C-alpha positions as CSV (number, residue, x, y, z in Angstrom):
1,M,-0.1,6.5,6.4
2,T,1.2,3.4,8.2
3,P,0.1,-0.1,7.1
4,E,-1.7,-0.5,10.5
5,N,-3.6,2.7,9.9
6,K,-4.5,1.7,6.4
7,K,-5.8,-1.7,7.7
8,L,-7.8,0.0,10.4
9,L,-9.3,2.6,8.0
10,D,-10.3,-0.2,5.6
11,T,-12.1,-2.0,8.5
12,Y,-13.9,1.2,9.4
13,V,-14.9,2.0,5.8
14,K,-16.3,-1.5,5.4
15,E,-18.3,-1.1,8.6
16,I,-19.6,2.3,7.6
17,A,-20.6,0.9,4.2
18,S,-22.5,-1.9,5.9
19,I,-24.4,0.6,8.1
20,L,-25.3,2.9,5.1
21,Y,-26.4,-0.1,3.1
22,K,-28.7,-1.3,5.8
23,N,-30.2,2.2,6.0
24,T,-30.8,2.6,2.3
25,P,-34.2,1.7,0.9
26,A,-34.1,-1.4,-1.4
27,E,-35.7,0.5,-4.3
28,K,-32.7,3.0,-4.2
29,I,-30.2,0.3,-5.0
30,E,-31.8,-1.5,-7.9
31,T,-30.0,0.5,-10.6
32,F,-26.6,2.0,-11.0
33,E,-28.1,5.5,-11.0
34,G,-30.0,4.7,-7.8
35,I,-26.8,3.4,-6.1
36,E,-24.8,6.5,-7.2
37,T,-27.6,8.8,-5.9
38,A,-27.9,6.9,-2.6
39,V,-24.2,6.8,-2.0
40,C,-23.7,10.5,-2.8
41,Y,-26.7,11.4,-0.5
42,Q,-25.4,9.3,2.4
43,I,-21.9,10.7,2.1
44,L,-23.0,14.3,2.0
45,E,-25.6,13.9,4.7
46,H,-23.8,11.7,7.2
47,L,-20.1,11.4,6.5
48,S,-18.8,14.6,5.1
49,P,-19.7,16.8,8.1
50,K,-18.0,14.4,10.5
51,I,-14.9,13.7,8.4
52,A,-14.2,17.4,7.6
53,F,-13.7,18.4,11.2
54,F,-9.9,18.6,10.8
55,C,-10.2,21.3,8.1
56,R,-11.6,23.7,10.6
57,R,-8.7,23.5,13.0
58,K,-7.3,26.9,14.0
59,D,-3.8,25.6,13.8
60,W,-4.2,23.9,10.4
61,N,-1.6,26.1,8.7
62,N,1.0,25.2,11.3
63,H,0.7,21.5,10.5
64,R,0.3,21.4,6.7
65,T,2.1,23.1,3.9
66,Y,1.4,23.0,0.3
67,P,4.4,24.2,-1.8
68,N,2.4,24.2,-5.0
69,Y,-0.6,25.8,-3.5
70,K,-1.0,28.5,-6.2
71,E,-0.6,25.9,-9.0
72,L,-3.3,23.8,-7.5
73,Y,-5.9,26.4,-6.6
74,W,-5.3,29.5,-8.6
């Protein structure tokens, strides 16, 4: 990843965090357990479905190779 892309990603992540924070009830962020639960819920509910779109590309195997695939997943 280029330094420019890293900086842009950091900017977007901070903005996303701000939006999620504003939309989380105050009582959910009073304890570490509440924060963890709220973050996990927000990520699963709102971010994961949008971020994972590239995993469903039909030509995925043409763009990525994993030489140690069997070591990692089997």
